[in-house]
C-alpha positions, -999 to +999 in steps of 0.1 A: +530+210+443+499+221+423+520+223+392+534+189+399+499+175+401+489+193+369+520+179+352+512+144+364+476+146+353+487+160+319+513+132+316+487+106+323+458+120+303+473+138+273+487+107+256+454+089+261+435+120+248+459+120+218+451+083+211+414+090+214+417+120+191+436+098+165+410+070+169+382+095+165+398+110+134+402+075+119+366+067+128+354+099+112+374+092+081+360+057+078+325+070+084+330+096+056+343+069+033+314+046+041+289+075+035+305+082+002+303+045-008+266+045+003+260+076-018+276+060-048+256+028-043+224+049-039+232+067-072+238+034-088+205+020-075+187+051-088+203+046-122+193+009-122+158+019-112+155+043-141+168+016-165+143-009-151+115+016-156+126+022-192+129-015-198+095-021-183+080+005-207+097-012-237+083-045-225+048-030-223+052-016-258+063-050-271+034-067-254+010-042-270+026-049-304+023-086-298-013-083-289-020-063-320-001-088-341-021-116-325-054-098-333-042-093-369-032-130-372-066-141-358-084-118-383-063-131-412-069-167-401-106-161-400-105-146-435-085-175-447-110-200-432-138-181-450-119-183-483-113-220-478-150-225-471-160-206-502-134-226-522-148-259-508-183-248-518-171-240-554-153-274-556-184-293-544-206-274-568-182-282-597-181-319-586-219-319-585-221-301-618-197-327-633-219-355-620-250-338-634-233-334-668-224-371-668-259-381-659-273-358-687-249-374-712-260-409-702-297-399-703-292-384-738-274-415-750-302-437-736-328-414-753-309-417-786-308-455-783-345-456-774-354-433-804-334-456-827-352-487-814-386-471-818-377-458-852-367-492-865 
């Protein structure tokens, strides 16, 4: 009777234990697959993070170069403005000089006419 009871319990429990073992094996396999995918994703994210850091460094370098270029352009613009101011002064002086030359010529002509009148 004891053996019959053991056989009955085995007959009832062993198939269920086999199913549980199969289910546990599948669950463990899925868990391993999920962990592998997570590890792959983590490695991918680490690689992306490195790339972002490298890109950030390149952007910082580009910004520094742009700042230097801007400073150079401002300096060149200031220099050009000074040169234009000097050129304007020269042009104004030439114009004033030309006006003075014309006035002198007129005065000399008037003097010559006056000398002719007084001499006659």
